[in-house]
C-alpha positions in Angstrom: 88.9 202.9 95.9 89.8 206.2 97.7 87.4 206.9 100.2 87.7 210.2 102.3 86.4 208.5 105.9 87.5 210.9 109.0 86.7 214.4 108.8 87.9 216.4 111.7 85.5 218.5 113.7 85.9 220.1 117.2 83.1 219.1 119.7 82.9 218.1 123.3 80.9 215.5 121.8 83.3 214.0 119.4 86.7 214.3 121.3 89.1 212.2 119.5 90.1 211.4 115.8 92.8 208.7 114.5 96.3 209.8 114.4 99.1 208.3 111.9 100.3 205.2 112.7 103.9 205.2 114.6 106.8 204.2 111.9 107.6 200.7 112.3 109.7 198.7 109.9 108.0 195.6 108.6 110.7 192.4 108.5 108.1 190.4 106.5 106.7 192.1 103.9 103.6 190.2 103.6 102.4 192.2 106.4 101.3 194.8 104.9 99.5 193.8 101.6 101.1 196.2 99.0 97.5 197.1 97.7 96.9 198.9 101.0 98.1 202.2 101.0 97.9 205.2 103.9 98.1 208.4 103.0 98.6 210.3 106.5 97.5 213.7 106.0 97.2 216.4 108.9 93.4 217.5 108.1 91.9 214.4 107.2 92.8 210.9 106.4 92.6 209.2 103.0 92.3 205.4 103.2 92.4 203.6 99.8 92.1 199.4 100.4 89.1 199.2 102.6 86.3 196.8 101.8 83.4 198.2 99.9 80.4 198.1 101.9 77.2 197.6 102.3 73.9 199.8 102.5 73.0 201.4 105.1 71.5 199.5 108.3 70.9 198.9 111.5 73.3 197.5 113.6 72.5 194.0 115.3 72.6 192.7 117.7 72.3 195.8 119.6 69.8 196.9 121.9 70.7 200.6 120.3 70.3 200.0 116.3 73.0 202.8 115.3 73.0 202.6 111.8 75.9 201.3 110.1 77.7 200.0 106.5 78.9 196.6 106.8 81.8 195.4 105.5 82.6 191.4 104.8 85.3 189.7 107.0 85.8 185.9 107.6 86.4 184.0 110.2 87.0 180.0 111.3 87.1 178.4 114.5 89.4 176.1 112.5 93.5 175.8 112.7 95.0 176.1 109.1 94.7 175.0 106.7 91.0 176.3 107.3 88.7 173.9 105.3 85.4 176.6 105.7 84.8 180.0 106.3 82.2 182.0 107.7 81.4 185.5 106.2 80.0 188.4 108.7 79.1 191.8 108.5 81.4 193.6 110.2 81.8 196.8 111.5 84.3 199.5 111.6 84.1 203.4 112.5 85.0 204.6 109.0 81.3 203.3 108.1 79.4 204.2 111.1 76.8 206.4 109.8 76.1 209.0 112.3 79.7 209.1 113.8 82.7 211.1 113.3 85.9 210.8 115.2 87.6 213.8 115.6 90.9 213.3 117.3 93.7 212.7 115.0 97.1 213.3 116.4 98.7 211.9 119.6 98.9 215.5 121.2 95.5 216.2 121.0 95.0 212.6 122.7 97.2 213.7 125.6 95.3 217.0 125.9 92.2 215.0 127.1 93.6 212.2 128.9 96.2 212.0 132.1 99.1 209.7 132.2 96.3 206.5 132.6 94.3 207.1 129.3 91.6 208.4 131.5 89.4 211.5 130.6 90.3 214.8 131.8 87.3 217.0 130.8 84.7 214.2 132.0 83.0 214.9 135.5 85.4 214.3 138.1 84.7 212.1 141.0 86.1 211.4 144.3 90.3 210.7 144.0 90.9 208.1 146.2 94.7 207.7 145.3 93.7 204.2 144.0 91.5 202.6 141.1 87.8 202.1 142.0 84.6 201.7 140.2 81.1 203.8 140.3 78.1 203.5 138.0 77.6 207.0 136.8 74.2 207.8 135.2 73.2 204.3 134.3 76.4 203.3 133.0 79.7 201.5 135.0 83.5 203.4 134.9 86.6 202.9 136.0 87.3 205.8 138.7 91.2 206.3 138.7 93.7 207.6 141.2 93.2 211.1 140.3 89.0 210.8 140.1 88.6 210.8 136.5 86.5 208.6 134.7 88.6 205.3 133.1 88.0 202.9 130.5 90.5 200.4 130.7 92.6 199.5 127.3 95.7 197.3 128.2 97.6 194.4 126.6 98.4 190.6 128.5 101.5 188.6 128.4 104.1 191.5 128.2 107.2 189.1 128.4 110.5 187.8 126.9 110.1 185.7 124.2 112.6 182.7 123.9 113.8 182.1 120.4 117.0 183.0 118.8 115.4 185.4 116.5 113.4 186.8 119.4 116.6 187.7 121.3 118.2 188.7 118.6 115.4 191.7 118.0 115.1 192.0 121.8 118.9 193.0 122.5 118.7 194.8 119.0 115.8 197.4 119.7 116.4 197.4 123.8 119.0 195.9 125.4 118.2 196.3 128.7 115.0 196.1 130.8 114.6 200.1 131.3 114.9 200.9 127.8 112.7 197.8 126.9 109.6 199.3 129.3 110.6 202.9 128.1 110.1 202.1 124.6 106.9 199.8 124.9 105.3 201.9 127.4 105.4 205.0 125.0 104.7 203.1 121.8 101.7 201.5 123.7 100.2 204.6 124.6 100.3 206.3 121.3 98.1 203.8 120.3 96.0 204.1 123.3 96.7 201.1 125.5 97.8 202.2 128.9 98.0 199.6 131.4 99.2 195.6 131.8 96.9 192.1 132.3 97.4 188.7 133.5 100.4 186.8 132.5 103.6 189.2 132.5 105.1 186.8 134.6 108.3 188.1 135.8 107.3 191.5 134.5 105.5 192.8 137.1 108.8 193.3 139.8 110.2 195.5 136.1 107.1 197.3 135.3 106.7 198.7 139.0 110.7 199.8 138.6 109.3 201.4 135.6 106.7 203.1 137.4 108.8 204.3 140.2 111.3 206.1 138.2 108.6 207.1 135.1 105.9 208.1 137.5 104.5 210.4 134.5 104.5 207.5 132.2 103.0 204.2 134.3 101.7 200.9 133.3 99.1 199.6 135.5 99.0 195.8 136.5 96.8 193.5 137.1 98.8 190.8 138.7 97.3 186.9 138.4 98.0 184.4 140.7 97.1 180.3 141.4 95.1 180.4 144.2 93.7 177.2 144.3 96.8 175.3 143.1 98.6 177.2 146.2 96.2 176.2 148.4 96.4 172.7 147.6 100.0 172.4 148.0 100.8 174.6 151.2 98.0 173.6 152.9 98.3 169.6 152.1 94.6 169.2 150.2 94.2 166.8 147.5 92.2 167.8 144.5 88.7 166.3 144.7 89.2 162.9 142.4 92.7 163.7 142.2 92.4 166.0 138.9 93.0 169.9 138.7 89.4 169.6 136.9 87.8 169.4 140.4 90.0 172.2 142.1 87.0 174.5 143.1 86.1 171.4 145.5 88.9 172.4 147.8 86.8 175.8 148.7 85.1 173.5 151.1 87.9 173.0 153.3 87.4 175.1 156.2 91.0 176.7 155.9 90.4 178.5 152.8 89.4 181.9 154.3 92.3 181.5 156.2 94.4 180.8 153.6 93.5 183.4 151.7 94.9 186.0 154.0 98.1 184.6 154.7 98.3 183.9 150.8 97.3 188.0 150.1 100.3 189.0 152.8 102.8 186.8 151.0 102.5 186.6 147.4 100.9 190.1 146.6 103.0 191.9 149.5 104.8 193.6 146.8 101.6 194.8 145.1 99.8 196.0 148.2 98.9 199.6 148.5 100.6 200.3 144.6 98.3 203.1 143.2 99.4 201.6 139.8 97.4 198.4 140.6 94.4 198.0 138.8 93.6 194.9 140.5 94.7 191.4 140.7 93.2 188.1 139.3 92.9 185.3 142.0 92.8 182.5 139.6 92.6 182.1 135.6 89.4 180.3 134.0 88.4 177.8 136.7 86.5 175.0 135.7 82.9 175.7 136.8 81.6 173.8 134.4 82.4 173.1 130.9 80.6 172.4 127.8 81.0 168.4 127.9 81.4 168.0 131.9 79.3 169.5 134.8 80.4 170.4 138.2 77.8 168.4 139.8 78.1 165.6 137.9 81.9 165.1 138.5 81.5 165.6 141.9 78.6 162.6 142.3 81.0 160.6 140.7 83.7 160.8 142.9 84.6 156.8 143.9 86.1 158.1 147.4 83.1 158.5 149.1 84.5 159.9 151.8 85.7 162.9 150.2 84.7 166.4 151.1 83.5 167.3 147.2 81.0 164.2 147.1 79.6 164.7 150.1 78.7 168.3 149.4 77.5 167.4 145.7 75.3 164.5 147.5 74.0 166.9 150.1 73.0 169.5 147.7 71.1 166.9 145.7 69.1 165.5 148.8 68.4 169.2 149.7 66.7 169.3 146.0 64.9 166.1 146.5 66.8 165.3 143.5 67.6 162.3 141.5 69.2 163.5 138.5 71.5 166.9 137.2 70.3 169.0 135.2 71.1 172.5 133.9 69.9 174.5 136.2 70.6 172.1 139.2 74.1 172.4 138.2 74.5 176.3 137.8 73.0 176.6 141.2 75.8 174.2 142.9 78.8 175.9 140.8 76.9 178.9 142.2 77.4 177.7 145.7 81.1 177.0 145.3 81.7 180.3 143.6 80.2 181.9 146.3 82.5 180.2 149.0 85.3 180.8 146.4 84.9 184.6 145.5 84.0 185.4 149.6 87.4 184.4 150.6 89.5 186.4 148.5 87.2 189.6 148.7 87.1 189.2 152.4 90.7 188.7 152.1 91.7 191.6 150.2 89.2 193.9 151.9 90.5 193.3 155.9 94.3 193.5 154.1 94.0 196.4 151.5 90.5 197.5 150.6 91.8 200.1 148.1 92.6 197.1 145.6 90.1 195.9 143.6 89.2 192.5 143.0 89.3 191.5 139.5 87.7 187.7 139.9 88.9 184.4 137.6 88.6 185.3 133.9 85.7 183.4 133.5 85.7 181.7 130.0 83.3 179.3 127.8 80.8 177.8 129.9 81.2 179.3 133.0 80.4 182.8 131.8 77.0 181.9 130.5 76.2 180.2 134.4 73.5 182.4 136.3 74.7 181.5 139.8 78.5 181.8 138.8 77.7 185.1 137.3 76.0 186.2 140.2 78.5 185.4 142.5 81.4 186.7 141.0 79.5 190.2 141.0 78.5 190.0 144.4 81.9 189.5 145.1 84.1 191.1 143.0 84.4 194.9 142.0 84.8 193.6 138.2 83.5 190.5 136.5 86.4 189.1 133.9 85.3 187.6 131.0 87.6 185.9 128.4 85.4 186.4 125.1 86.4 184.0 123.2 83.9 182.0 119.8 81.6 184.7 119.4 82.2 187.4 116.5 79.9 190.4 118.0 79.4 190.9 122.2 76.1 189.5 123.0 74.3 192.5 123.9 70.9 191.7 123.3 71.2 188.4 126.1 74.4 187.5 127.8 75.7 190.9 128.1 72.6 192.4 129.1 71.9 189.9 131.7 76.0 189.9 133.2 75.1 193.3 134.4 71.1 193.4 134.7 69.5 190.3 135.9 72.5 188.1 137.1 74.5 190.9 138.6 74.9 194.8 139.7 78.7 194.9 139.0 80.4 195.9 135.4 82.2 193.4 133.5 85.6 193.5 131.7 87.0 191.4 128.7 90.5 190.0 129.7 91.4 188.0 127.1 90.1 188.0 122.8 92.0 188.4 119.7 92.2 186.9 115.7 95.1 185.6 114.4 95.9 186.0 110.4 96.8 183.2 108.7 97.9 184.2 105.1 100.3 186.4 106.1 102.2 185.5 109.2 104.7 183.3 109.2 103.4 181.4 112.7 101.7 178.1 111.6 98.5 179.7 113.9 98.1 175.7 115.1 96.9 176.8 118.9 95.1 178.9 120.4 90.6 179.9 121.1 90.9 183.3 119.1 89.2 183.1 115.3 91.4 182.6 112.3 91.0 185.4 109.9 92.7 185.6 106.4 94.6 188.5 106.7 96.5 191.3 109.0 93.9 193.8 107.7 90.5 191.4 108.8 92.5 191.2 112.3 92.3 195.5 112.5 88.7 194.9 111.0 87.6 192.6 113.9 89.3 194.6 116.6 87.3 197.3 116.2 83.9 195.6 115.4 84.4 193.9 118.4 85.4 196.7 120.8 82.2 198.9 119.0 80.3 196.5 120.5 81.8 196.5 123.8 81.5 200.2 124.2 77.8 200.1 123.5 77.3 198.0 126.9 77.1 200.4 130.1 78.3 197.8 132.1 81.5 197.0 130.2 84.7 199.1 131.5 87.4 197.9 129.2 89.2 195.3 127.5 92.7 193.6 127.6 93.5 192.6 124.1 95.7 188.8 124.2 98.6 189.7 123.8 101.6 191.8 124.0 103.3 189.6 121.2 103.0 187.2 119.1 103.6 183.3 120.4 106.8 182.5 120.0 108.7 179.9 117.6 108.9 177.6 120.8 105.6 178.6 122.2 102.5 176.0 123.1 104.3 172.8 122.0 105.8 174.4 119.0 102.1 175.5 117.6 102.8 179.0 118.0 100.1 181.8 116.9 99.6 185.2 115.7 98.3 186.8 118.7 100.1 189.9 119.2 100.3 193.7 118.6 103.9 193.1 118.3 105.6 190.4 116.0 108.5 188.3 117.3 111.1 190.8 115.9 109.5 193.5 118.2 107.7 195.7 115.4 103.8 196.4 115.8 101.7 195.5 113.2 101.2 198.5 111.2 97.8 198.2 110.2 96.4 196.1 113.2 97.8 199.2 115.2 96.4 201.6 113.3 92.8 200.8 113.4 93.2 200.0 117.6 94.4 203.5 117.5 91.0 204.8 116.0 88.9 202.9 118.6 91.5 203.3 121.4 92.1 207.2 120.6 88.4 207.8 120.7 86.5 205.1 123.4 85.1 208.6 125.5 83.3 210.0 122.5 82.5 206.8 121.1 80.9 206.3 124.6 79.1 209.7 124.3 77.6 208.5 120.9 76.1 205.5 122.0 74.7 206.6 125.2 72.5 209.3 123.5 
């Protein structure tokens, strides 16, 4: 089947179009199935191998119901061998009924964006020299240091692998850190990724050095820290019940706020007043509660009746005149602890570096569905960060709407999401929260489907793909997984990166399309 799918128009409403993929040698030919042929012309593009779409219909779940023709993609939460798949309607740009992208080349993309990937043809806001957030005409935006509207697109975990093949490939492609970061910045920017997220351990300082040497080609940073674990170790406190699952109880100690200030001044000193720092994460995936373990229950079950966490939980139950824990009571209690946590960090950074955005703690699983936790995050964080798994489509009509309207007046950003290909990866894919999908092609379709949903949401300001590179052969207790934009040879997955580029290049006119 040959489909002429991307016709170029020139208008302000349609600013972008997919360009041809950067040429990369593919180590394993299975990464690009032989029946998929990409014919990349200059004026329009012929794509062979796309799944046959269904009939035109209104997209759902959505408050907009824009027309599209769905393709079918299989996914599973199981690790291989996958015993059963779920087949879902999936939206890709090629089959969006009323929408036509318009940017085709990298030069066209650069013509309307700056070094941060921000929109230079949009309504300029106040330039403060730092990133900040602002609601404009009902939609939340990040505003970049130059005052331009910015939609965040970055990758997490920009760091070395450790296997022999990874080291050999790194030396062959780069040979030194300067070459590695220069090439990586250019390659990622060429598909519309302009920064890094969490878990770039031992790389942040190298990125900052790159940015100083290449001021016109920076990589933004969003460094992550472990405030609670450092508070415990530096101030001599014990985890309630001696388990890190209860670490949030540490915020009940009176020295929490002072610690936040001292820790920011020491651990974060190199990032303060850096214009290329988007913001920072103070912790990762705090256990405010989980599907099988409510934090109020846990604290009430502590055997040490003098423990500060037990005493706070007991006091809460007495205040509520309650004898048993409910989901609503647990959410409220978790929210009170979240309020103490986020307030301590926010007031500290506001005193020390008021220009730096606070990105929260990357809520995941149950916590992102706890109203009082989200409300506390929205009150003190510039952006609520969400690690968004276990859903094929963003929950636009329910939780996504609640995050920005009913529960908090703040934007959110997805700080982790990915899928992993099962049939055409040489990794065993025995780990990770992302869905399994059959092939690299399906990873590409899944990326477009999920991000198009996020672009509909006026309270979403971007996403971080997890992650830069596939797990290495020794990662996750020898359970590596196909998560990366790059494989272990430091080569981009061609089909995935092509479909990433199409959305990444077109975020601003897609937003205009959805907001009409």
